[in-house]
C-alpha positions in Angstrom: 0.0 0.0 0.0 2.8 2.4 1.0 4.8 1.6 -2.1 1.8 2.3 -4.4 1.2 5.6 -2.7 4.8 6.5 -3.0 4.9 5.6 -6.7 1.7 7.6 -7.3 3.2 10.7 -5.5 6.5 10.3 -7.5 4.6 10.1 -10.8 2.5 13.1 -9.9 5.6 15.1 -8.9 7.4 14.3 -12.1 4.4 15.2 -14.2 3.8 18.5 -12.3 7.5 19.4 -12.8 7.4 18.6 -16.5 4.2 20.7 -16.9 5.5 23.7 -15.0 8.9 23.6 -16.7 7.3 23.4 -20.2 8.9 20.0 -21.0 5.4 18.4 -21.2 2.8 20.0 -23.3 -0.5 18.7 -22.0 -2.5 20.5 -24.7 -1.2 18.0 -27.2 -2.2 15.0 -25.1 -4.8 12.8 -26.9 -8.3 13.2 -25.7 -10.3 10.1 -25.1 -13.7 9.1 -23.6 -13.5 8.4 -19.9 -13.2 4.8 -18.7 -15.1 3.1 -15.9 -13.3 0.7 -13.6 -12.3 -0.6 -10.2 -8.8 0.1 -9.0 -6.4 0.2 -11.9 -8.4 -2.2 -14.1 -10.1 0.0 -16.7 -13.0 -0.9 -18.8 -12.4 1.0 -22.0 -15.2 3.1 -23.6 -14.8 3.0 -27.3 -15.5 5.1 -30.3 -16.2 2.8 -33.3 -15.2 3.1 -36.9 -17.5 2.0 -39.7 -17.2 -1.6 -40.9 -14.9 -2.2 -43.8 -12.3 0.3 -42.8 -9.0 0.1 -41.0 -10.4 0.3 -37.5 -8.9 2.2 -34.6 -10.7 2.2 -31.2 -9.8 4.8 -28.6 -10.3 4.3 -24.9 -9.2 5.6 -21.5 -5.7 3.9 -21.5 -4.9 4.4 -25.2 -6.0 2.9 -28.5 -6.0 -0.3 -30.4 -6.2 -1.0 -34.1 -6.7 -3.8 -36.6 -6.0 -3.6 -40.3 -6.9 -6.4 -42.7 -5.7 -6.2 -46.3 -5.1 -8.3 -49.4 -1.4 -9.2 -49.6 0.6 -11.1 -52.2 -1.5 -13.6 -54.2 -3.4 -16.0 -52.0 -2.4 -14.3 -48.8 -4.1 -12.1 -46.3 -2.3 -9.7 -43.9 -3.5 -8.7 -40.5 -1.8 -5.9 -38.6 -2.9 -5.4 -34.9 -1.5 -3.0 -32.3 -2.1 -0.8 -29.4 -0.6 2.3 -27.9 -1.0 3.6 -24.3 -1.3 7.3 -23.4 1.6 8.8 -21.5 -0.4 8.9 -18.2 -1.1 5.1 -18.3 2.6 4.2 -18.7 4.5 2.0 -21.1 3.1 -1.5 -22.0 5.0 -4.2 -20.2 2.8 -7.2 -21.1 0.1 -7.7 -23.7 -2.1 -10.7 -24.7 -4.4 -10.8 -27.7 -6.8 -13.0 -29.7 -7.9 -12.4 -33.2 -10.9 -14.1 -34.9 -11.0 -14.3 -38.7 -14.2 -15.3 -40.3 -14.7 -16.0 -44.0 -14.4 -18.9 -46.5 -11.6 -20.1 -44.1 -12.1 -19.2 -40.5 -9.6 -19.4 -37.7 -8.4 -17.9 -34.4 -4.9 -16.6 -33.7 -3.6 -15.6 -30.2 -0.4 -14.6 -28.5 1.4 -12.6 -25.9 4.5 -10.5 -25.6 6.6 -9.0 -22.8 8.0 -5.6 -23.7 8.6 -2.1 -22.4 7.2 0.5 -24.8 4.2 2.7 -25.3 3.5 1.0 -28.6 2.9 -2.7 -29.5 2.3 -4.1 -33.0 2.1 -7.5 -34.7 1.8 -8.5 -38.4 0.2 -11.8 -39.2 0.0 -13.3 -42.7 -2.4 -16.1 -43.5 -2.3 -18.2 -46.7 -5.5 -19.2 -48.6 -6.0 -21.7 -51.4 -7.4 -20.2 -54.6 -10.9 -21.6 -53.9 -10.9 -19.9 -50.5 -10.7 -16.4 -51.9 -13.5 -14.1 -50.7 -14.6 -11.6 -48.0 -12.9 -12.0 -44.7 -13.7 -10.2 -41.5 -11.1 -10.0 -38.7 -11.8 -8.9 -35.1 -9.4 -8.3 -32.2 -11.8 -10.2 -29.8 -9.5 -10.1 -26.8 -6.9 -7.5 -25.8 -5.3 -7.2 -22.3 -2.6 -4.7 -21.8 -0.6 -4.3 -18.5 1.4 -1.1 -18.0 4.4 -0.2 -15.9 2.3 2.2 -13.9 0.1 -0.7 -12.8 -2.9 -0.3 -15.2 -4.6 -3.3 -16.6 -6.4 -2.1 -19.7 -9.0 -4.3 -21.4 -11.5 -4.1 -24.2 -11.3 -2.4 -27.6 -12.5 -4.8 -30.3 -11.5 -3.2 -33.6 -12.6 -5.1 -36.7 -12.0 -4.9 -40.5 -13.5 -6.6 -43.6 -11.6 -7.1 -46.9 -11.8 -9.2 -50.0 -8.8 -11.5 -50.0 -7.7 -13.2 -53.2 
């Protein structure tokens, strides 16, 4: 308890110093809808993009995105990622699950340990010629833990594309 309080006070002191000395411009900080949560676990409130677009979802901790596009012949490409806002801290651990639905449906998941405000993965999937068609991919599960102690969940970006 004391360590958490000390860490919070230290972060507040550093941020206040950066704001007053001009080394941190809070006017350029991204604005986002407020989250609801208990403790440091935040349920993200999202702003949705229309289907069929490269989808970016913004929340209280940061944003997540999913892009699905037609790659080389008989290959689809999925790019997923997330970025935390400066006040949430760098990402230290992330887990994800992507669902792909189409002529060939599958689920892909993974995790990564890192120390960065930004995380990204690129996944390629091969299709046979008779499996060409419209595919829809959704980031159905995303959990992000930050160095400041936040556990950010939610954000289900989706994209639809014709893959041939």
